[in-house]
N, C-alpha and C positions, 0 to 999 in steps of 0.2 A: 505493597508494590500499587503504591502511585505513582513513581513514576513514570516505571515497563507502562503502562498505563493507558497516562498522556501520551506519553510516542509516539506510541498506536496511532492514537486518535491524530493523532497531528503528518503524522504523514498520510494517513487516510482520505485529509483533510486536503492535505496537497496534491495528492492524485486528478480528482478530477478538473482544479485549474491547470494543471498539464494537460491534460487530455484536450483542456479548451485549445490551450497557447497552441497543440502540432499534432491532430485531426488526423490527419495522414498520418504518420508514424505511428499513431498505434491504433491499432485495433482494436477486433471488440477480442478478440483472442490476447491478443500482446497484454492488454486490461485485464484479464483473467490472469496468466499464467504469474501478472504481477503482483495481485493480491492476494494469489495460491502462497509466492515467496512471501511475503511480506507477515502471513497467517502462519505459515512454519517459525520462520525468524524466531516471529511471536511466541508461538510452543516453546522453543528452545529456551527461551530467555526461562516459563516458566518454568521448565524444568528444573 
């Protein structure tokens, strides 16, 4: 399952860049919710 793993890593790598581009719109809670949603989606892919 190297495909899904690479996708997850790429999406996670893009997040910090987005936060740097617009720090006002993304709060700490927003980032947590986003990471939580990504982890849930990744778990669903594994199942």
